[in-house]
C-alpha positions as CSV (number, residue, x, y, z in Angstrom):
1,M,116.2,25.8,-149.7
2,D,113.5,24.0,-147.8
3,H,110.2,22.6,-149.0
4,R,107.5,23.4,-146.4
5,C,104.9,20.7,-146.7
6,A,104.7,18.9,-143.4
7,G,103.2,21.7,-141.5
8,D,100.1,21.9,-143.7
9,A,100.1,18.2,-144.1
10,A,99.9,17.7,-140.4
11,G,96.7,19.7,-140.4
12,Q,97.7,23.3,-140.0
13,G,96.3,24.4,-143.3
14,G,92.8,24.3,-144.8
15,A,92.1,21.5,-147.2
16,V,90.1,22.1,-150.4
17,T,86.7,20.6,-149.7
18,G,85.8,17.6,-151.9
19,A,89.1,17.5,-153.7
20,L,91.1,14.3,-153.8
21,I,94.8,13.6,-153.8
22,G,96.7,11.5,-156.4
23,A,99.8,9.9,-155.0
24,I,102.7,8.1,-156.7
25,E,105.6,6.2,-155.2
26,A,107.8,5.8,-158.3
27,G,110.3,3.0,-157.9
28,G,112.8,1.3,-160.2
29,T,110.7,-1.9,-160.5
30,K,107.2,-0.8,-159.7
31,F,104.9,2.3,-159.3
32,V,102.5,2.4,-156.3
33,L,99.5,4.5,-157.1
34,A,97.0,5.8,-154.6
35,L,93.9,8.0,-154.3
36,S,93.1,9.6,-151.0
37,D,90.7,12.2,-149.6
38,A,91.9,15.6,-148.4
39,D,92.6,14.2,-145.0
40,G,94.9,11.5,-146.3
41,T,92.5,8.6,-145.9
42,L,93.2,6.0,-148.6
43,I,90.4,5.5,-151.1
44,E,92.0,3.3,-153.7
45,R,95.4,1.8,-154.3
46,G,97.1,0.2,-157.3
47,R,100.4,-1.0,-158.6
48,I,102.0,-1.1,-162.0
49,A,105.3,-2.4,-163.3
50,T,108.0,0.2,-164.2
51,R,108.8,0.0,-167.9
52,S,109.9,2.9,-170.1
53,G,109.0,6.4,-169.0
54,H,106.3,6.9,-171.7
55,E,104.7,3.5,-171.1
56,T,104.7,3.7,-167.3
57,L,103.4,7.3,-167.0
58,A,100.7,6.6,-169.6
59,E,99.5,3.7,-167.6
60,A,99.6,5.7,-164.4
61,R,97.6,8.5,-166.1
62,D,95.0,6.0,-167.2
63,W,94.7,4.6,-163.7
64,F,94.1,8.0,-162.1
65,A,91.6,8.9,-164.8
66,A,89.6,5.8,-164.1
67,A,89.9,6.3,-160.3
68,A,88.7,9.9,-160.7
69,E,85.7,8.8,-162.7
70,R,84.8,6.5,-159.8
71,H,85.5,8.8,-156.9
72,G,85.7,12.4,-158.0
73,S,88.2,15.0,-159.3
74,I,91.9,15.1,-158.3
75,G,92.9,18.4,-156.8
76,A,96.7,17.8,-156.4
77,F,99.4,15.2,-156.9
78,G,102.2,14.1,-154.6
79,I,105.1,12.1,-156.1
80,A,108.0,10.5,-154.2
81,S,110.3,9.1,-156.9
82,F,113.6,7.5,-157.8
83,G,116.1,9.8,-159.3
84,P,117.8,11.7,-160.3
85,I,114.8,14.0,-160.7
86,G,114.3,17.7,-160.5
87,I,112.7,18.7,-157.1
88,N,113.3,22.4,-157.2
89,P,109.8,24.0,-158.0
90,D,111.6,27.1,-159.4
91,S,113.5,25.1,-162.0
92,A,112.5,24.2,-165.5
93,D,113.5,20.7,-164.7
94,Y,111.0,20.3,-161.9
95,G,109.5,16.8,-162.1
96,V,111.8,15.9,-165.0
97,Y,114.0,12.8,-164.9
98,L,117.6,13.8,-165.4
99,S,120.7,11.7,-166.2
100,T,119.2,8.4,-165.2
101,V,120.6,5.2,-166.5
102,K,117.1,3.7,-166.7
103,P,116.3,3.1,-170.4
104,G,113.6,5.3,-171.7
105,W,113.4,7.7,-168.8
106,H,115.9,10.5,-169.6
107,R,114.0,13.9,-169.8
108,T,110.7,12.2,-169.2
109,S,108.4,14.8,-167.6
110,L,105.8,14.1,-164.8
111,A,104.2,17.5,-165.5
112,E,103.5,16.6,-169.1
113,A,102.2,13.2,-168.2
114,L,99.7,14.5,-165.6
115,A,98.8,17.7,-167.5
116,P,95.3,16.4,-168.4
117,F,94.3,16.7,-164.8
118,A,95.2,20.4,-164.5
119,A,96.2,19.8,-160.9
120,P,99.3,21.1,-159.1
121,M,102.0,18.6,-158.1
122,A,104.6,18.2,-155.4
123,V,107.7,16.2,-156.4
124,Q,110.3,14.8,-154.0
125,S,112.9,12.1,-154.0
126,D,111.8,8.7,-152.7
127,V,114.0,9.1,-149.6
128,N,112.5,12.6,-148.8
129,G,109.0,11.2,-149.2
130,A,109.8,8.4,-146.7
131,A,111.4,10.8,-144.4
132,L,108.3,13.0,-144.4
133,A,106.1,9.9,-143.8
134,E,108.2,8.6,-140.9
135,T,108.2,12.1,-139.3
136,L,104.5,12.5,-139.4
137,H,103.2,9.0,-138.9
138,G,106.2,6.7,-138.0
139,A,109.3,6.6,-135.9
140,G,109.8,10.4,-136.0
141,R,106.4,11.4,-134.5
142,G,106.8,14.1,-131.9
143,H,110.3,15.1,-132.9
144,Q,111.3,18.4,-134.3
145,V,114.3,17.5,-136.5
146,V,114.4,14.0,-138.0
147,A,117.0,12.6,-140.3
148,Y,116.0,9.4,-142.2
149,T,118.5,7.2,-144.0
150,T,118.0,4.2,-146.1
151,V,120.8,1.7,-146.6
152,G,120.1,-0.8,-149.4
153,T,121.0,-0.9,-153.1
154,G,122.1,2.7,-152.5
155,I,122.4,5.0,-149.5
156,G,120.4,8.2,-149.2
157,S,119.1,10.5,-146.5
158,G,116.3,13.0,-146.0
159,V,115.9,15.6,-143.3
160,V,112.7,17.1,-142.0
161,N,113.2,20.1,-139.8
162,R,110.2,21.5,-138.0
163,G,107.8,20.5,-140.8
164,A,110.1,21.3,-143.8
165,I,111.9,18.9,-146.0
166,M,115.4,20.2,-146.2
167,G,117.6,20.5,-149.3
168,G,119.7,22.7,-151.5
169,I,119.3,23.0,-155.2
170,S,118.3,19.3,-155.1
171,H,118.1,16.4,-152.7
172,Y,120.9,15.4,-150.4
173,E,123.6,12.9,-151.6
174,T,124.8,11.6,-148.3
175,G,125.7,8.2,-149.7
176,H,128.5,9.8,-151.6
177,I,130.3,11.5,-148.6
178,H,133.8,10.2,-147.9
179,V,134.2,8.1,-144.7
180,P,137.5,7.0,-143.1
181,Q,138.8,3.6,-144.4
182,D,141.7,1.7,-143.0
183,P,143.2,-0.3,-145.9
184,A,144.9,-2.7,-143.5
185,I,141.5,-3.8,-142.2
186,D,139.4,-3.3,-145.3
187,P,141.3,-3.1,-148.5
188,F,138.1,-3.1,-150.6
189,A,138.2,-0.5,-153.4
190,G,134.4,0.2,-153.2
191,V,131.7,-0.2,-155.9
192,C,130.7,3.4,-156.6
193,T,131.4,4.1,-160.2
194,Y,132.1,7.8,-159.4
195,H,134.0,7.7,-156.2
196,G,134.9,4.1,-155.4
197,N,135.1,4.1,-151.6
198,C,132.5,6.7,-150.6
199,C,130.0,5.6,-148.0
200,E,127.7,4.0,-150.6
201,G,130.7,2.4,-152.3
202,L,131.7,0.7,-149.0
203,A,128.5,0.0,-147.1
204,S,125.6,-0.4,-149.5
205,G,124.1,-3.8,-150.3
206,P,126.0,-4.2,-153.5
207,A,129.3,-3.3,-151.8
208,I,128.7,-5.9,-149.1
209,M,128.0,-8.6,-151.7
210,A,131.0,-7.6,-153.9
211,R,133.3,-7.6,-150.9
212,W,132.3,-10.9,-149.2
213,G,130.0,-12.7,-151.6
214,H,127.1,-12.7,-149.1
215,D,124.8,-10.2,-147.3
216,L,125.0,-9.4,-143.6
217,S,122.5,-12.1,-142.6
218,G,125.4,-14.5,-142.3
219,A,128.1,-12.0,-141.4
220,S,130.6,-12.2,-138.5
221,E,130.6,-9.6,-135.7
222,Q,133.7,-8.1,-137.3
223,Q,131.9,-7.7,-140.6
224,I,128.9,-6.2,-138.9
225,A,131.1,-3.8,-137.1
226,L,132.9,-2.7,-140.2
227,I,129.7,-1.8,-142.1
228,A,128.2,-0.2,-139.0
229,G,131.3,1.9,-138.6
230,Y,131.1,3.4,-142.0
231,L,127.4,4.2,-141.4
232,A,128.3,5.7,-138.0
233,H,130.5,8.3,-139.7
234,L,127.5,9.2,-141.9
235,S,125.4,9.3,-138.8
236,V,127.8,11.8,-137.1
237,A,127.9,13.9,-140.3
238,L,124.0,14.2,-140.1
239,I,124.2,15.0,-136.4
240,S,126.9,17.7,-136.9
241,L,125.1,19.3,-139.9
242,H,121.5,19.1,-138.8
243,R,121.5,18.5,-135.0
244,P,118.5,16.1,-135.2
245,D,116.7,14.8,-132.2
246,R,116.1,11.5,-133.9
247,L,117.9,9.5,-136.6
248,I,116.0,6.7,-138.4
249,F,118.0,4.1,-140.3
250,G,116.1,1.7,-142.6
251,G,116.6,-0.4,-145.8
252,G,117.7,-3.9,-146.4
253,V,121.2,-3.7,-144.9
254,M,119.8,-2.4,-141.6
255,Q,117.6,-5.5,-141.1
256,A,120.6,-7.7,-140.3
257,A,120.9,-8.5,-136.6
258,G,123.4,-6.4,-134.8
259,V,123.8,-3.6,-137.3
260,L,121.6,-1.0,-135.5
261,D,123.2,-1.7,-132.1
262,S,126.7,-1.5,-133.5
263,L,125.7,1.8,-135.3
264,R,124.6,3.3,-132.0
265,Q,127.7,2.3,-130.2
266,Q,130.1,3.5,-132.8
267,T,128.2,6.8,-133.3
268,R,128.5,7.5,-129.6
269,A,132.2,6.6,-129.7
270,I,132.9,9.0,-132.7
271,V,131.0,11.9,-131.0
272,A,133.3,11.2,-128.1
273,G,131.4,13.2,-125.5
274,Y,131.4,16.5,-127.5
275,L,127.6,16.6,-127.8
276,P,126.1,15.7,-124.4
277,E,122.7,14.5,-125.9
278,W,124.6,12.0,-128.0
279,D,126.9,10.8,-125.2
280,A,124.4,8.3,-123.7
281,D,122.4,5.2,-124.5
282,L,121.3,6.0,-128.1
283,S,118.5,3.4,-128.3
284,E,115.9,6.2,-128.4
285,R,118.0,8.5,-130.6
286,I,118.9,6.1,-133.4
287,V,115.9,3.9,-134.3
288,A,114.4,1.7,-137.0
289,P,111.6,2.9,-139.2
290,E,108.0,2.0,-138.4
291,L,106.1,2.2,-141.7
292,G,108.0,-0.4,-143.7
293,H,107.1,-0.6,-147.4
294,D,104.3,1.9,-147.0
295,A,106.5,4.9,-146.2
296,G,106.9,5.9,-149.8
297,I,103.2,6.1,-150.7
298,I,102.3,7.7,-147.4
299,G,104.9,10.3,-148.0
300,A,103.5,10.9,-151.5
301,I,100.0,11.4,-150.1
302,E,101.4,13.9,-147.6
303,L,103.2,15.8,-150.4
304,G,99.8,15.9,-152.2
305,R,98.1,17.2,-149.1
306,C,100.6,20.0,-148.9
307,K,99.9,21.0,-152.5
308,L,96.2,20.8,-151.9
309,T,96.4,23.2,-149.0
310,G,98.5,25.7,-151.0
311,G,101.9,24.6,-149.6
């Protein structure tokens, strides 16, 4: 299944004149709220703390109601959210928070919370929202197939292929793929509560802290290379499955000096010449994101633009 939003969002569809877009970047500690016009120009922006589902969505609803009174009616909502959350529009769980460990969020429904506005909504994972934003406005501009990965508290990837956010019955779970581990070099058992030594269990921020007691800012070259090596296997999996022309790696772990360069070098080594386009200097193939902390809310606005134009 793909979710075709980026084509209309990039200006290929006709916007509803005068209608506004409500956008939500739903995070574990805060919600970023925004109101934009049909072209995506920001009109107003706010931020609220993430509490229980009922409290947070009620406060968000009140914020949008007040913003609509000041600026005009909302024609569509775009939401890029933490998960797990239903993102299949054909499912009864669309926009419903599923088996989350966050207190007070299980079975909370975005559709119910936003029902008073009688506006359609587009819901995606936070990573997919950021992938869409980077594709349209950031490091993926001008590229047909972009794979965006964030490496922080967790690891997740989103893929945008010719204007469509790719996925199956739900969003990808690339952080939980198995990557080769040499116990003689790295005997660490991993921190994933489900799989132990999956990619997220070995290379996420919590995994790095649990293994060494510090983040990568003070790491040795060998430690940098170990983490980048695990991420390189994820990189090659994305290349093999999606054949992207650009990979974007962001998140807190990627900010440490040397990680991105080591990732490029080890990705090329694993490909081993099999794919000519990846058997070269990868400084233009594997890059850092450009939008920083704004990627999520920009992606949410673009999701809303898609819905506003009938996508």
